N, C-alpha and C positions, 0 to 999 in steps of 0.2 A: 850339391853342397861340396865344396873342395875339401880334400883331406890335407893332412900336414905335409904330405909329399907332393901334393899338387902344386903346380906352378901357376900362380895367379897371373894370368896374362891379360884378363879383361875384367877389372875390378867391378865396374857397374853391372856387367852381365852376371858375374858370379853372385853378387848380393841380391840381384833379382831372383835368382834361383833359390837362395836362402829364404827370402820372403815368402816364396810360394810354399816352401816346406812348412814354415811356421803357420801360414794361413790354413794349410790343409789339416794339420794336427790340432789346432786350437780354434777351429772355425766357430765354436759356440761362444767364444769370447768376443766375436765381432758384433757390431751393431748395438742395439739398445737405444733408448731415448733419454733425454735429460730427466734426472731425478730417479731413474730406475736403479736397482741394485741386483747383483748376482745372487741367484738362489740355486742350490743343488736340486737336481731333479731325481737323482738316484745315487747309489753308492759307487757307481762306475767312475773311474778317473776321467777328469775333464768333462763330467756331465753337469753342465751349468745352463742356466737360462736367466734372462733378464725379467725382473718383475717390479711392479710398482709397490712400494712399501705402504702398509696400512697406517693411516694417520690417527692418533688418539692422544687424549690428554688426561686420562683417569689417573688420579693420584691417590684415591681412597674410595672404599665402599662402606657407606654408613647405613645402618638399619634402624627401623623403629618397629615396635610391637605390631603384629605378631611375629615379624621377621627377627631372627637373631643371627649373630656372627658378624662377618664383614671385617674390615681392617684397612691398613694402608700399605702393606707389603706382603710378599710371599703368597702361598696358596691360600685362598680364602674359602671358608665353608659357611654356607647359609642354611638356616633351618626355620621352621614355622612352629610357633607354640600351639598347644592344644587350646581350643576355645572353651570358654566357660560363660556363665550368665553375667559375669562381670567384665569379661574381656573378649575381643575378637580372636579367632584362631581356627585351627583345623578341627572339624568335628567328625566323629564316626557315624555313618549312616546306619539306621536300625529299622527293622520291620515291626518292632514291638508297638503295641497299642496300649500297653499297661506299664511301661517303664517309667520310673521316676528320676532317671539320670539327668544331670544338668550338663553333661559333656557329650551328648549324642544328639543327632538330628533325625527327624522322621523321613523315611523313604516314601516315594510315591505310593508304594504298596500299603504302608501303614496309614497314610492319609486316606486312601480309597476305602480301607477297612473301616476307619473311623467315620467316614462319610456315610457308608452303608448303614452303620449302626444308628447314626443320628437321623438318617432319612426314614428309618423304620420306627422311630420314636413318635409318641403323640405330641404334636406341636402345642405349645402353650397358648397359641391363638384360639385353640378349641374352647378354652374356658373364657367366658365373657362376663360372668356374674359370680359374686361371692356365693359359695354354697353349691356351685355346679358339680355334678357327678359325671363319670364316664361309665357307660355300660356297653357290653359287647352286643353287636347286632347280628353276628354270625362268626364264622371261623375267620379270624384275622381282620375283622371289621369292627368298628365301634362308632358310637354317637354320643353327643352331649345330652345329659339329662338335666335340664334346668332345675334350680331349687324350687321346692314347693312353697305354698303359702303357710302362714302361721297356723299351727295346729294340725296340719296334714301329717300323714304317715306314709311310709314307703311300702307299697304292696306289689304283688306280682300276679300275673295270670298264668304262670308256669313257663312263659317264653320271654316276656319283657317285664321290666319294672316300671312303675308309675307312682304318682302321688295320689293318695286317696284321702277323703274327708270322713272323719268319724261323726256319726249322727249324735246330736246332743243326748247325753244320758244312755247312749246305746239303743235308743228306741226311736221309732218313726211312727207318727200318727197316720193310720191308714183310713180311718173313718170316724166321724163324730156327728152328733146331732141331738135332737130332743126326742123324748119318748111321747108318742101320741098314737091314737087309734087302737085297733084290736091287737096289732103286733107291729114290731119293727124288725126288718131284716137287713143284715149287712152281707152283701154278696160280692162275688168276684174278688175274694181275698187273695192278695199277692202271695206267691209260694216261694219267696226268696228270703224268708227269715227263719230263725231257729225256733222261735216260739211266738205265741200270741198272748197279749195281756188285755183283758176287757175290764174297764172300770165304769161303774154305773153309780150315779150320785142322786140323792134327794128324790127318789122315785115314789109315786103313790098311784092308786087306781080309783076308778069310778065306783067299783063294788069291791068290798073286802074279799080278797081271793088269793089263792096260791099263785105265785109267779115263777116262771122258769126260763132258763137259757137252753136252747136246743142247737148244738152244733150240727150243721148239715140238715137242720129241720127234723132230726130224729125224734120220735115220740115215745120210744121205749128202749129198754135194754141198758139203762144207766145203772151203775153199781157204785154205792158209797163204800169204798174199801175200808176207810176208817174216818171217824169224824168226832167232833166235840160239839154237841148240840145242847145249848142252855146248860152247860156244865156237865152233861152226861155223855159218856163215850157211846158212839154208835158204830158198830162194826158189821161190815158186809151186809148192809141193807140193800135189797135188790128190788127191781120192778118199778123204779122211778120213771116218770114220764118226762123228765128233764132235770136240769141242775137247779136245785131249789134256791130261789132268791129271797125267801122269807124266813130262813132259819127254822124250817119245818113248821111254819105257821102262816096265816094270811098276812098279806101286805095291807097296810092301813089305807084309808081313803083320804087322809089328811097329810098335807105336805109336812115333812119333818126330816129327821136325821136317819134316813135309810140309805145304806150304801152297800155295794157289792163289788167284789173283784174276782176274776177267774183267770188263771194262767193255764194255757194248753201247750204242752211240750210236744216236740216232734210232730207237729200238726200236718206236715207234708208227707209223712211216711205212710207205709201200708201196714203197720203194726198197730196194736192197741195204743191209744193215746192217753198217757198219764195227765191228770188235771188236778189243780189245787185251787181251792176257792175259800172265800170268807164272806160272811154277811153280818151286817148290823141292822136290826129292825127295832129301833128304840121304842117307837110308838106301840109296837105289839109286844114289847118286852122280850124279844127273842134275838139270839145271835148264834153263830156257829162257824166252825172251821172244818173244812172237809177236804178229802182227797177222793178223786173219782177216776174211773176208767170206763170206757165204752168198748165193747168187743167189735164195733164196726172198724173195718180196716181202710176205708177210703180216706184220702187226704181231705182235710177240712177246708172247704172253699166258701162256706157261708155260716152265719150265726143268726138265730131268730130269738128275740126277746118278747115274751107275751104273758099276760094274765090268763088264767083258765076261764074266768068270767069277767064280763065288763070290758073296760078298755083302760089304756094308760091315761092318767090325768096330767102327769108331769114327770120331769126327771131328765137327766142328760146322760149320754154314753160316749165313750171314746175307746176305739180299738187300736192298740199299738202293735207294730211288728218289732220284735226284739232280736237283735243280732247276738 
């Protein structure tokens, strides 16, 4: 570059030297392409570069719920509203399975907990009929118990429950028939009842005679603990050969209104058996109400009805088992 004192002797050459100096110190200003603009690359002097400007035409930022904010100038701030049951928005995640909040949402953990609880519940499909019950079949297991039929009752065997049927009047007929021959025996009496009830109606004999009932066929040892015989108290009469069916007198030989009943309690036990009976012997003019016991301890499995003389001419009997 010529100085003020230099003599310009070759103007074209001197300007070529000047151009080289300019090119060297401002080399970053050279080049570029159409449409580019200069951009600073750092704070250093003469630190420029050519860049292509970004093209845009945004003149405003408009928002709708749940977004808020926006505008047409300056720095814009955007936000999201909280969600509710009435509007969309941001919700807080929660692990709770009992919350009643309307501004939170269930996490996968709370959904899994709820699923496990529902999976352990008894499904409603288990019930198929009105009146169905559910009973445990073991630890953590269950089964449907269908409803019973009209009049049944719920019973148990100590392990499971079931529907049972009540026998009419609480009694079951075990044996019945007509009186004939020298004696009538009722054997193989079921041992599943609480007591026995023997009812004998309209009986009479071929020869007027005393008639008796003999549990287990026993012929002695009966004791009348207390009784009312033809209006007179009879206490502790012993030595009987059976339970008297004639009211302490003979049974008549003519059909008529003679009847007898006997109830035997605890008949399956091995203790003395309390018994209560009554007789009406209209034709003989005799009647009585008695209570008995017999010191025999064996369970009663048979009953014999017989006259001491002659034979039965008629009559009917029924033996009931009483629950």
